[in-house]
N, C-alpha and C positions, 0 to 999 in steps of 0.2 A: 642794359648794364649788367655786368658780371657781379654776382653776389658771393662773397666768401664769409663763412662763419669761422671766426677765429677763437679757438679755445686757448686760454692762457691761465697760468697759475700765479703770475706776478705782473706788475705794471710793465708796459712796453718800454724798452730803452729807445733812444733815437736810432740806434742801429737796427733794432727790430722793426721800427716803423718804416725805415728806408727799405729794409729787406722785403717786407710783405707788400708794400705799396708799389714796388717795382717788379714783382714776380711776373706780371702779365704784360710787361712792356707798356705800350701806349693805351692799352684797353682800360676803359673806366671801370673801376672796381669799388663796390660798396662793401662795408664790413658790418657784421653783427658780432660783437665781442662778448664772449662768455668767460667770466673770470670765476674760478672756484677758489674760495679761501682755503688756507691750509687746513688739513683734516685734523682728526683728533690724535691723541697720544699714540695710537696704534701705528700711525705712519712714521713716527719719529725714528724707529729702528731702520726702516727702509731708506729714509732720507740720509741717515748717518752712514749707512753702507755705501750709498751713492757718493756721498762726500769723500769717504775714504778712497773709493775706487778712482775718483777724480784727483786724488792727492790734496784735497782741501781739508786738512786735518783740523784747522781752527774752526771751520764751519761745522764739522762733525761734533766737536766738543760743545758747541753752542746751539745745537739743534733744538734743545728743549726750551730755549729762551724766547723763541718767536711765539706770538699769539696763536692759539689753537682753537679749533671749533668755533663757538659763538663769539669768543673774544676776537677772532680774526675777521669778523664781518665788517666792522667799521673801517679798518685799514684796507680791506678789499674794495669797499665802495670808493674810497679815495683813489686807489690804484686804477680802478675801472674808469673813473672820471678823467684821470690823467691820460689814460690810454686812448679813450675815445676822442678827447681833445687833441691829442697828438696826431691821430689819424686824420681828423678834420683839418688840422693845420697843414697837413701834407697834401690836402686837396681831395681827400676821399670822404664820401658820405659815410658816417659811422654812427652806430647806436650800440647799446650794450646792457648787460645785466649781470649781477652777481648770482651765481648758481650754487646753492648750498646742498640741496638734497637731490640725489639721483641725477648727476650731471649728464650722463649719457642719454637718459630719457628726455631731459630738457633739450639736449643737442638735437636729437631726432625730431622733436616737436618744432624747434626753431628752423631746422632745415626745411621741413614741410611747410610751415607757416610763411616763410620768406621766399620759398622757391629757390633756395640756395643752389649754386652750381658746384660748390666744393666746400670742404672743411679743411682748415689749416689748424693743426695742433702744434702750438709753439710752447715747448717746455724745456726745462733743463733735462739732461740725460738721467734716466731712471733705469739703471742697469738690471736690477733684480726684476722689476716689473716687465721690462722689455724682454728679458730672457724667457720669461714664462708667458709672454704675450698678454699681459694683464695691464699694460699701459693704455692710456686713452686712445691713442691712434689705432692700436691693434683691435681693441674692442669696438671702436666706432666703425671700423671698416665693415663689420658684420651687421651693422644696424642702420646706417643712415641712408644708403642708396645713392650716394654721390661719392666722387673721388675724395680720399682723405690723404692729405699731405702732412707728413711729420717733419717739423723743423726744430732745430735746437735754438733756444733763446740766447741772446747775448747777455752777458752779465756786466755790471758796471764795476 
């Protein structure tokens, strides 16, 4: 069975589930989902810039209203449970964990522990980080030893 490690930053939408579960055609794929809760206040500016670049001005104004840091862990656990259940409902074996500290270190460890065949980074666009190659996918490509695919998450 093909194993994909799926790095996400918010719960999967039905479109996301359909997207990742059909990437490999008829091949059976299992997923290990790593969800990183929203970071601390230092990330607010970068997220607001991304929102403005995408023309999502309302989201930019309300960036500071979302739970941050340790307050984001409980919503992340709920989102992870939803995402894993949705992948299973689509017929794919799935497990997951919330990753708070050093997500790329944990990603590398999970790839090695599970013998993963690929990493899929499914996030919203992050223009500033992508421009400077500081986004998860760019940094993961140099660390994990398997192909890394970057996909943009669907929004509801």
